[in-house]
C-alpha positions in Angstrom: 0.0 0.0 0.1 1.4 3.4 -0.9 2.4 5.8 1.8 0.0 8.6 2.7 0.8 11.8 0.8 2.1 14.7 2.8 0.7 18.3 2.4 3.7 19.3 0.5 3.4 16.6 -2.1 -0.4 17.0 -2.6 0.0 19.5 -5.3 2.5 17.8 -7.6 1.5 14.3 -7.1 -1.3 12.7 -9.1 -4.6 12.2 -7.4 -4.5 8.8 -5.6 -6.9 6.2 -6.4 -7.3 5.0 -2.7 -7.5 6.6 0.5 -9.8 9.1 2.1 -12.5 10.6 -0.3 -12.3 14.4 -1.1 -13.8 16.5 1.7 -17.3 17.6 0.9 -18.1 21.3 1.5 -21.5 23.0 1.2 -22.2 26.6 1.2 -25.7 27.7 2.1 -26.3 31.3 1.1 -29.2 33.4 2.6 -30.3 36.9 2.4 -30.0 37.1 6.3 -28.5 34.8 8.7 -29.8 34.9 12.3 -27.5 33.0 14.6 -29.9 34.0 16.6 -27.6 36.4 18.6 -26.7 38.4 15.7 -27.8 39.2 12.0 -25.6 38.8 9.0 -26.8 40.3 5.7 -25.9 38.5 2.6 -24.4 35.7 4.7 -23.3 32.2 3.9 -22.8 29.1 6.1 -19.9 26.8 5.1 -20.6 23.2 5.9 -18.2 20.4 6.2 -19.7 17.1 6.7 -22.5 17.6 9.3 -20.9 20.6 11.1 -20.6 24.2 10.4 -17.1 25.0 9.5 -17.6 28.9 9.3 -20.1 31.6 8.6 -20.1 35.2 7.7 -20.7 37.6 4.7 -21.0 35.6 1.5 -17.9 37.3 -0.2 -15.7 36.5 2.6 -16.8 32.8 2.9 -16.3 32.3 -0.7 -12.8 33.9 -0.7 -12.0 31.4 2.2 -13.3 28.5 0.1 -11.3 29.5 -2.9 -8.0 29.7 -0.7 -8.7 26.1 0.5 -9.4 25.0 -3.0 -6.1 26.4 -4.2 -4.3 24.4 -1.5 -5.9 21.1 -2.2 -7.5 19.4 -5.2 -9.2 16.8 -2.8 -12.3 19.1 -2.7 -16.0 18.8 -3.5 -18.1 22.0 -3.2 -21.8 22.5 -3.6 -23.5 26.0 -3.3 -27.1 26.2 -2.3 -28.3 29.8 -3.2 -31.2 31.0 -0.9 -30.9 34.8 -1.4 -34.0 36.6 -0.1 -34.6 34.0 2.6 -33.8 34.1 6.3 -31.4 31.5 7.6 -32.0 30.5 11.3 -30.9 27.4 13.4 -33.2 24.3 13.2 -35.8 24.2 15.8 -35.8 21.8 18.7 -39.1 20.2 20.0 -38.8 18.5 23.4 -42.5 17.4 23.6 -44.4 15.9 20.5 -46.5 12.9 19.9 -47.5 12.8 16.4 -48.1 14.5 13.1 -49.2 13.8 9.5 -51.8 11.6 10.7 -49.6 9.4 12.8 -48.5 8.8 16.4 -45.5 7.5 17.9 -47.7 5.1 19.8 -48.8 3.5 16.8 -45.5 1.5 17.3 -44.4 1.1 13.7 -41.4 2.5 11.9 -43.6 3.9 9.2 -45.6 6.0 11.8 -42.3 7.3 13.3 -41.1 8.3 9.8 -44.4 10.1 9.0 -44.3 12.0 12.3 -40.5 12.9 11.9 -40.9 14.0 8.2 -44.1 16.1 8.9 -42.1 18.2 11.6 -38.8 18.2 9.8 -40.3 19.7 6.7 -41.9 22.5 9.0 -38.3 23.5 10.3 -37.8 21.1 13.4 -34.5 19.5 13.0 -34.1 17.9 16.6 -37.0 15.9 18.1 -37.7 14.2 21.4 -40.5 11.8 20.7 -43.0 11.7 23.5 -44.7 8.6 24.6 -48.2 8.6 26.3 -49.3 6.6 29.2 -49.9 3.1 28.0 -49.3 -0.7 28.9 -45.7 -1.4 29.2 -45.8 -3.7 26.1 -47.1 -0.8 23.9 -44.5 1.7 25.4 -41.6 -0.9 24.5 -43.1 -1.4 21.1 -43.1 2.4 20.4 -39.6 2.7 21.6 -38.5 -0.2 19.3 -40.1 1.6 16.3 -38.1 4.8 17.2 -35.0 2.8 17.5 -35.4 1.3 14.0 -35.9 4.8 12.6 -33.2 6.6 14.4 -29.7 6.6 13.0 -27.1 4.7 14.9 -24.3 6.9 16.4 -23.7 10.3 14.9 -26.2 11.4 12.4 -23.6 11.3 9.7 -23.5 7.6 10.0 -26.7 7.0 8.0 -26.2 4.6 5.3 -25.6 6.2 1.8 -28.8 7.1 0.1 -30.9 7.3 3.2 -32.8 10.8 3.2 -31.8 13.4 5.5 -33.8 13.8 8.6 -34.1 15.2 12.2 -31.9 14.2 14.9 -33.6 12.2 17.8 -31.3 12.4 20.8 -33.8 10.9 23.4 -37.2 10.1 24.5 -39.8 11.8 26.6 -42.0 9.6 28.7 -45.2 11.4 29.6 -46.4 9.2 32.2 -47.5 6.6 33.2 -46.9 8.1 36.7 -49.5 10.7 36.9 -52.4 12.0 38.9 -55.6 10.5 37.8 -57.6 13.7 38.2 -55.0 15.7 36.2 -54.4 12.9 33.6 -55.9 15.0 30.7 -56.1 12.9 27.6 -54.1 10.1 29.2 -56.1 7.0 29.6 -57.0 6.4 33.3 -56.8 2.6 33.2 -52.9 2.7 32.4 -52.0 5.3 35.0 -50.0 3.4 37.6 -47.8 3.9 40.7 -44.0 4.6 40.3 -41.9 1.7 39.1 -38.3 2.1 38.7 -37.9 -1.4 37.1 -40.1 -0.1 34.2 -37.6 2.7 33.4 -34.9 0.1 33.8 -36.5 -2.1 31.2 -36.7 0.6 28.7 -33.0 1.7 29.4 -32.0 -1.8 28.9 -33.7 -2.5 25.6 -33.7 0.9 23.9 -30.9 2.3 21.8 -32.6 5.7 22.3 -31.9 7.2 25.7 -34.8 8.4 27.9 -34.2 12.1 28.4 -37.3 13.3 30.2 -40.0 11.6 32.4 -43.2 13.7 33.2 -44.6 12.7 36.7 -46.9 13.8 39.5 -44.6 14.9 42.5 -47.3 14.6 45.0 -47.8 10.8 44.6 -46.5 8.3 47.2 -42.8 7.4 46.6 -42.2 10.5 44.4 -39.0 11.5 46.2 -37.2 8.3 45.8 -38.4 7.9 42.2 -37.2 11.4 41.3 -33.7 10.8 42.7 -33.7 7.4 40.8 -34.3 9.3 37.5 -31.8 12.1 38.2 -29.2 9.5 39.2 -29.7 8.0 35.6 -29.1 11.4 34.0 -32.8 11.8 33.2 -34.7 15.1 33.6 -37.5 14.8 36.1 -40.5 16.9 35.0 -43.6 17.9 36.8 -46.9 17.6 35.0 -50.4 16.0 35.0 -50.2 16.8 38.8 -52.5 18.0 41.4 -49.5 19.0 43.5 -50.0 21.9 46.1 -47.3 24.6 46.3 -45.5 22.8 49.3 -45.7 19.5 47.6 -44.2 21.1 44.6 -41.3 22.6 46.6 -40.6 19.2 48.0 -40.5 17.8 44.4 -37.9 20.5 43.5 -35.8 19.4 46.6 -36.0 15.8 45.2 -34.6 17.0 41.8 -37.4 18.2 39.6 -36.3 20.8 37.2 -38.9 21.2 34.6 -42.6 21.8 34.0 -44.3 20.0 31.3 -46.9 22.2 29.4 -47.2 24.9 32.1 -50.7 25.6 33.4 -52.2 22.6 31.5 -53.1 19.4 33.4 -51.7 20.9 36.7 -52.9 22.8 39.8 -53.2 26.3 38.7 -52.1 29.6 40.4 -54.5 30.8 43.1 -53.9 33.8 45.5 -54.3 31.6 48.4 -52.8 28.3 47.0 -50.3 29.1 44.2 -50.2 25.4 43.2 -47.8 23.7 40.9 -48.1 26.5 38.4 -47.1 29.2 41.0 -44.2 27.1 42.2 -42.7 26.7 38.7 -43.1 30.4 37.9 -41.3 31.4 41.1 -38.4 28.7 40.7 -35.7 30.4 38.7 -33.9 27.1 38.3 -36.8 25.2 36.7 -37.5 25.3 33.1 -41.2 25.4 31.6 -43.0 24.5 28.3 -45.6 26.6 26.8 -48.1 25.4 24.0 -48.6 28.6 21.9 -51.6 27.4 19.8 -54.3 29.7 21.1 -56.2 26.8 22.6 -54.1 25.7 25.5 -53.1 29.1 26.7 -54.4 32.7 26.3 -51.5 34.9 24.9 -51.5 36.8 28.2 -50.5 33.5 30.1 -47.4 33.3 27.7 -46.5 36.9 28.3 -46.9 36.5 32.1 -44.5 33.5 32.1 -41.9 35.2 30.0 -42.0 38.2 32.4 -41.8 36.0 35.5 -39.2 33.6 34.3 -35.6 33.9 33.4 -35.7 34.2 29.5 -33.6 31.2 29.1 -35.8 29.0 31.1 -38.9 29.1 28.7 -39.5 26.7 25.9 -42.1 26.6 23.3 -43.3 23.0 22.5 -45.9 21.6 20.1 -47.4 18.7 22.3 -48.4 17.8 18.7 -50.6 14.8 17.9 -52.0 13.3 14.7 -53.5 16.6 13.3 -50.2 18.4 13.2 -49.2 19.3 9.6 -52.5 18.2 8.2 -55.0 19.9 10.4 -55.8 23.2 12.0 -57.6 22.3 15.4 -56.5 19.9 18.0 -58.1 16.6 18.9 -60.3 16.4 22.0 -61.6 13.6 24.1 -65.2 12.6 24.5 -65.6 14.8 27.5 -64.1 17.7 25.7 -60.6 17.8 27.0 -57.9 18.9 24.7 -55.7 15.9 23.4 -52.4 17.5 22.4 -52.3 20.2 19.5 -52.3 20.5 15.8 -49.2 22.6 16.0 -45.7 22.8 14.4 -43.0 24.7 16.0 -43.0 27.4 13.2 -46.7 28.1 13.7 -46.1 28.5 17.5 -43.3 31.1 16.5 -45.7 32.8 14.1 -48.3 32.9 16.8 -46.2 34.5 19.4 -44.9 37.1 16.9 -48.4 37.9 15.9 -49.5 38.2 19.5 -46.6 40.3 20.7 -45.3 42.2 17.7 -41.8 41.1 18.7 -39.2 40.4 16.0 -38.2 36.9 15.0 -34.8 37.2 16.6 -36.4 37.7 19.9 -38.7 34.7 19.6 -36.1 32.3 18.0 -34.4 31.4 21.4 -37.7 29.8 22.6 -37.3 27.0 20.0 -33.4 27.0 19.6 -31.1 27.9 22.2 -33.3 27.4 25.3 -34.3 23.8 24.3 -30.7 23.0 23.4 -29.6 24.2 26.9 -32.3 22.3 28.5 -31.3 19.0 26.8 -27.6 19.6 27.6 -26.9 20.0 23.7 -26.1 23.6 23.7 -22.5 23.0 22.6 -23.6 21.7 19.3 -27.2 22.7 18.7 -29.4 25.8 19.0 -27.0 28.2 17.2 -25.5 28.9 14.0 -21.9 28.9 14.8 -18.6 27.1 13.8 -18.4 23.6 15.4 -22.3 23.4 15.7 -24.5 20.8 13.8 -25.5 22.2 10.4 -29.2 22.3 11.2 -30.7 25.2 9.2 -34.2 26.4 8.3 -34.5 28.9 5.6 -37.7 31.1 6.1 -39.4 33.6 3.8 -40.7 37.1 4.8 -44.0 35.6 5.9 -42.2 33.0 7.9 -43.0 30.1 5.7 -40.4 27.3 5.7 -38.8 27.2 2.2 -35.9 24.8 2.9 -34.5 22.6 5.7 -31.0 21.2 6.3 -30.3 18.5 8.8 -26.6 17.8 9.5 -25.6 19.8 6.4 -28.1 17.7 4.0 -31.1 19.2 2.5 -34.5 17.6 3.6 -36.5 16.8 0.4 
């Protein structure tokens, strides 16, 4: 086998027939890049592999590309011209059940692909599939279906020819350890007491890590179960709970650090009993989710939350079910309770902007940097910056999604 060429001999030696393939580079040009901390007019994002190598004004990026090309013939470049569009970080949804007419609990790879494709085409490039309260066997079946679709290892390890798609860094278990009278659309017959062995069974069989478990902190055995979760590196979230204010504080002491769909399916704020909602609003260390669809929350509740909480602790989520991407109104149970939403994250962003008049740059962190920090992925997701995943959404002036890139590859 010939010796590897040195940098010095690359220019004069003929192109080798074996060895590493040429380095693929992609340039994504946009009318404006929102990182989201800053704005770059006529900007370009230079992608190598699945990460961002550089970004800045288009002429500067192309000059750097030409310099690299002059030094090495082992070079492949694609330029994607999206002038007139806004480039923003791909969105991150930590709470979604379905979309496109499918649900993760359908338990089939095809259903998972349908849900993921629906949300990815709407600009969501990182997804935490959320599983409902159900029998153990149904939850394990859903987990196996997600495992079958989720790429192994790093996203770039997808087999050649496999379509680009959203990253799935983990699972959210919304139950089954919930308060019966606050279960919402969760089936009462499958609500059950805390069982660490149930989580262990999922951890043992699943290739997709459990990231979040939503539970009712007032139930017997909650403190020990919360400590078990946090000891496994799992985020313990309070939700579907009738906890009073003091019970909520005990939950925080045990390790709860997040509130699932704030105000919904939990004890609300009262001037004599602040409830779980009041405790979450007052806890600067706890993050919270908001469903900005106009059904789950009045816009004033969103503004109140953003005024009360540290800005980095608020996340927009969809809590999407089957109608997302194909319908306009959420499902409801027979007794009229809301059953998730019909949202995509881009619609949630549009709604908050319409209700508030705030610019896109001020709302973007609610679906980018904040959820990335919440998941512990803020060193590679939630921003457009060198070294970060090349997850990019291109938006028009009306905030319509015109193109999406996951790990540097365009979603078709």
